[in-house]
C-alpha positions in Angstrom: 29.7 17.3 -6.5 31.4 19.2 -9.3 34.3 21.5 -9.5 32.9 23.6 -12.3 29.0 23.6 -11.9 27.4 24.6 -8.6 25.6 21.7 -6.8 22.2 23.3 -7.0 22.5 23.5 -10.8 23.5 19.8 -11.0 20.5 18.8 -8.9 18.2 21.0 -11.1 19.5 19.3 -14.2 19.2 15.8 -12.8 15.7 16.5 -11.7 14.6 17.0 -15.4 16.2 13.8 -16.8 14.2 10.6 -17.5 14.5 7.8 -15.0 16.4 5.6 -17.5 19.2 8.2 -17.5 19.1 8.6 -13.8 19.7 4.8 -13.4 22.8 5.1 -15.5 24.1 8.2 -13.8 24.1 6.4 -10.4 27.4 4.9 -11.5 29.0 8.3 -12.0 30.1 8.6 -8.4 29.2 7.9 -4.9 27.8 11.3 -4.3 25.6 11.1 -7.4 24.3 7.7 -6.4 23.5 9.0 -2.8 21.7 12.0 -4.3 19.6 10.2 -6.9 18.5 7.5 -4.4 17.7 9.8 -1.6 13.9 10.2 -0.7 14.2 14.1 -1.1 15.5 13.8 -4.6 12.9 11.1 -5.5 10.1 13.3 -4.3 11.3 16.4 -6.1 11.9 14.3 -9.4 8.4 13.0 -9.0 6.9 16.5 -8.6 8.9 17.6 -11.6 7.5 14.8 -13.7 3.8 15.3 -12.7 3.2 18.3 -15.1 4.4 16.2 -18.0 2.0 13.3 -17.3 -0.5 14.6 -19.9 2.0 13.4 -22.6 1.3 9.9 -21.6 -1.0 7.9 -23.9 -2.4 6.1 -21.0 -1.6 5.8 -17.2 0.9 3.3 -16.2 0.1 0.4 -13.7 2.4 -2.1 -12.1 0.9 -5.5 -11.8 2.1 -8.1 -9.4 1.7 -11.9 -9.8 2.9 -14.5 -7.3 3.5 -18.0 -8.6 3.8 -20.9 -6.2 5.0 -24.5 -6.6 5.6 -27.6 -4.6 9.3 -26.6 -4.7 9.6 -23.5 -2.5 12.8 -22.5 -4.3 10.8 -22.0 -7.5 8.3 -19.5 -5.9 8.6 -16.2 -7.6 7.2 -12.7 -7.6 6.5 -11.2 -11.0 6.2 -7.4 -11.6 5.2 -6.1 -15.0 4.3 -2.6 -16.1 1.1 -2.1 -18.2 -0.7 0.6 -20.0 -4.1 1.2 -18.3 -6.1 1.1 -21.5 -8.7 -1.3 -23.0 -6.0 -3.7 -24.4 -4.1 -3.5 -21.1 -0.8 -3.6 -23.1 2.4 -4.7 -21.4 5.1 -2.1 -21.3 8.0 -3.6 -19.3 8.9 -6.2 -16.7 10.8 -5.8 -13.4 13.1 -8.3 -11.6 12.3 -8.2 -7.8 15.6 -7.9 -6.3 15.1 -9.9 -3.1 13.4 -13.1 -1.8 11.3 -13.9 1.2 13.2 -15.9 3.8 10.3 -17.6 5.6 7.2 -17.2 3.5 6.3 -18.1 -0.1 6.0 -14.5 -1.0 6.2 -11.0 0.5 3.0 -9.5 1.6 2.1 -6.1 0.1 1.6 -3.4 2.5 0.9 -0.6 0.1 2.6 1.7 -2.4 2.9 5.4 -2.6 4.5 7.7 -5.2 5.9 4.6 -7.0 7.6 3.3 -3.8 6.5 -0.1 -2.8 6.4 -1.4 0.8 6.4 -5.1 1.5 6.9 -7.4 4.5 7.3 -10.9 5.8 6.6 -11.3 9.5 8.9 -8.6 11.1 11.1 -7.9 8.0 10.2 -4.8 6.1 11.3 -3.9 2.5 11.0 -0.7 0.5 11.4 -1.1 -3.3 11.6 1.6 -5.8 11.3 -0.1 -9.3 12.0 3.1 -11.1 15.7 3.1 -10.0 15.9 -0.7 -9.3 16.8 -0.2 -5.6 15.6 -2.1 -2.6 16.0 -1.2 1.1 15.7 -3.6 4.1 14.4 -1.6 7.1 15.8 -2.1 10.5 14.0 -4.4 12.9 11.0 -2.7 14.5 10.9 -1.9 18.2 7.9 -4.1 18.9 8.7 -7.8 18.2 6.9 -11.1 18.7 9.7 -12.1 21.1 8.8 -9.1 23.4 5.0 -9.2 22.8 3.9 -12.7 22.2 0.2 -13.4 21.5 -0.2 -10.2 19.5 -1.5 -9.2 16.1 -0.1 -6.5 13.9 -1.9 -4.1 11.5 0.4 -2.2 9.1 0.1 0.7 6.7 2.5 2.7 4.4 2.0 6.3 3.3 3.4 9.7 2.4 2.9 12.9 4.4 3.3 15.9 2.0 3.6 18.3 5.0 6.8 16.7 6.2 7.9 15.3 2.8 8.3 11.9 4.4 7.3 8.3 3.7 6.3 6.3 6.8 5.5 2.7 7.8 2.9 2.4 10.6 2.5 -0.6 12.8 -0.4 -1.1 15.2 0.4 -4.0 17.5 -2.4 -5.3 19.6 -1.5 -7.5 22.6 -4.5 -9.7 23.3 -5.9 -10.2 26.7 -4.9 -13.1 28.8 -5.5 -14.3 32.4 -2.3 -12.5 33.3 -3.2 -9.3 31.4 -7.0 -9.1 31.1 -7.0 -5.8 29.2 -5.9 -5.5 25.6 -3.2 -3.3 24.9 -2.4 -1.4 21.6 1.1 -0.2 20.7 1.9 2.1 17.8 5.2 2.5 16.2 6.2 4.5 13.1 9.2 4.1 10.8 10.4 7.4 9.0 12.2 7.1 5.7 13.9 10.5 6.4 15.4 9.4 9.8 15.8 5.7 8.8 14.6 4.6 12.2 11.6 3.2 14.1 10.0 5.2 16.9 7.3 4.4 19.5 4.3 6.7 19.2 2.1 8.0 22.1 -1.1 7.6 20.0 -3.8 5.8 21.9 -6.4 3.4 20.3 -9.9 2.6 21.6 -9.7 -1.0 23.0 -13.0 -1.9 21.4 -11.5 -1.4 17.9 -11.6 -4.5 15.7 -9.8 -4.2 12.4 -11.6 -5.7 9.3 -8.9 -5.3 6.7 -6.1 -7.4 8.1 -3.4 -8.1 5.7 -4.8 -5.9 3.0 -3.3 -2.6 1.7 -4.5 0.6 3.4 -5.4 4.0 1.6 -3.2 6.9 2.1 -4.8 10.3 1.5 -4.1 13.8 2.9 -1.2 12.8 4.9 -3.2 10.1 6.7 -3.3 6.3 6.4 -6.8 4.7 6.7 -8.0 1.4 8.2 -11.4 -0.3 8.0 -12.6 -1.2 11.4 -15.6 -2.0 13.7 -16.4 -0.7 17.1 -17.4 -3.6 19.2 -18.6 -1.6 22.2 -21.9 -3.0 23.5 -21.8 -5.6 20.7 -23.0 -3.1 18.1 -20.3 -3.7 15.6 -20.5 -0.1 14.0 -18.2 0.1 11.0 -15.9 3.1 10.6 -12.7 4.3 8.8 -9.9 4.7 11.3 -7.4 7.3 10.0 -3.9 7.9 11.5 -2.3 11.2 10.9 1.3 10.6 9.8 2.4 14.0 11.1 0.4 14.5 14.3 0.2 10.9 15.1 -3.4 10.8 16.3 -6.3 8.6 15.4 -9.6 9.9 14.0 -12.8 8.1 13.1 -15.2 8.4 10.1 -18.4 6.3 10.2 -19.1 4.0 7.3 -22.2 4.8 5.0 -25.3 4.5 7.0 -27.1 2.4 4.4 -24.1 0.1 3.4 -24.8 -3.7 4.0 -21.8 -5.3 5.8 -23.2 -8.9 5.9 -20.8 -11.4 4.2 -18.7 -8.3 3.1 -15.0 -7.8 3.0 -14.2 -4.0 3.3 -10.9 -2.4 2.2 -10.0 1.4 2.0 -8.5 2.9 -1.1 -8.3 6.1 -3.1 -10.7 6.5 -6.0 -10.2 9.6 -8.3 -8.5 11.5 -5.5 -11.2 10.7 -2.9 -11.3 8.3 0.0 -13.3 5.1 -0.9 -14.4 1.7 0.3 -14.1 -1.5 -1.7 -16.8 -3.8 -0.5 -16.6 -7.4 -1.5 -19.7 -9.5 -1.1 -18.1 -13.0 -0.8 -21.5 -14.7 -0.8 -22.8 -13.2 -4.0 -19.5 -12.5 -5.7 -20.1 -8.8 -6.2 -18.1 -5.7 -5.4 -19.3 -2.2 -4.6 -17.4 1.0 -4.5 -18.4 3.8 -2.0 -16.8 7.2 -2.4 -16.5 9.9 0.2 -17.0 13.0 -2.0 -16.0 15.5 0.7 -13.2 14.2 2.9 -14.3 13.9 6.6 -17.9 14.4 5.9 -19.9 11.3 6.7 -23.0 12.4 4.7 -21.0 12.6 1.5 -20.6 9.0 1.1 -22.0 7.9 -2.4 -22.3 4.4 -3.8 -20.4 4.8 -7.1 -20.4 1.3 -8.6 -21.7 -2.2 -8.1 -19.9 -4.9 -10.1 -20.9 -8.5 -10.6 -17.7 -10.5 -10.7 -19.0 -14.0 -11.2 -17.5 -15.4 -14.4 -15.6 -12.2 -15.2 -12.6 -10.4 -14.0 -12.5 -8.7 -10.7 -10.4 -5.5 -11.3 -9.9 -2.7 -8.9 -7.2 -0.5 -7.3 -5.8 -3.5 -5.3 -6.1 -6.8 -7.1 -7.7 -8.7 -9.9 -8.3 -12.4 -10.5 -10.1 -14.5 -13.0 -13.2 -16.6 -11.9 -14.7 -19.8 -13.6 -18.5 -19.4 -13.8 -18.8 -23.2 -13.9 -17.1 -23.8 -10.7 -18.4 -21.9 -7.6 -16.1 -23.8 -5.3 -13.2 -22.7 -7.4 -14.5 -19.1 -7.3 -14.6 -19.1 -3.6 -11.1 -20.5 -3.3 -9.7 -18.0 -5.7 -11.4 -15.1 -4.1 -9.7 -15.9 -0.8 -6.2 -17.1 -2.0 -4.5 -13.8 -1.9 -1.0 -15.3 -2.8 -2.3 -16.1 -6.3 -3.9 -12.8 -7.1 -2.8 -10.5 -9.8 -2.4 -7.3 -7.7 -2.4 -3.9 -9.3 -0.4 -2.2 -6.6 0.4 1.3 -7.7 -0.1 3.8 -10.4 3.2 5.1 -11.5 3.1 8.8 -12.6 6.7 8.9 -13.8 6.3 8.7 -17.5 9.9 7.7 -18.3 9.9 4.1 -17.0 10.5 1.8 -20.0 
């Protein structure tokens, strides 16, 4: 890397530089570009930056807005950086480097450590706005051509134990006359190995996912889905976690006194704890349940209840304005995900400008 300075010293210096400088230094050489854009370096630079976050006047949020028009060529995804303060001041704007080939917009899977995962059908993209780099992932092992009549549930997360970002796909092949039993296949993409691999993880056949096409929470090296157990027609709600290292499923029951009627439930992380965002689509309200002690069902606490009629729905995943004089408009806006302003990740690197 350098004839005069040891490689480890160069890496140590680069880890302490602001993101703006790193973007410029990618042009120094192929080896520097490869180093700066590698997942290992991104993770170490992130850890180096965390102690300095106290210097931030406010946390930073990336907000996504998807605009649509009759002319599909004019459809665009907008990404802006805001200070998370009362004024919600805009800090910067990012150009999204690619365009959906078959849909109006990419679908957000999740974000982790400033790395954003999006998809359109079986095409997956990882985007790091800090260094303005976008990766197209290889085609997954399980495809619609091989498994027709199936649905796919996806998640994206980071496992600190293996220092690896991963994409998880759960593909459920629905029962037919030829195959009366539903089959669930799981595959995992590893950023470190740059490849997909089929997992041996098994899923209870009666599992019914309730958070389809919504971002999933990642916490403690696991991704978390909201689901129902349909055995005996009971419909018991639970959080289905998938361990990114051990590749096993675990279940955590929803709060016992949580009402699920007319409710849309999404997992998220709230102040470092696992949480549930519960949207009551009938009454236009949102409640937030927090699991104070991870894995302990009795520690669920109802933290907030928010009336979003005529106001602004704002949470860890998305925000949209509602018109109090038009309830039909409210209902449509609540369900039109393509037009939501989505707060998709909190960037902890202080130097993005």
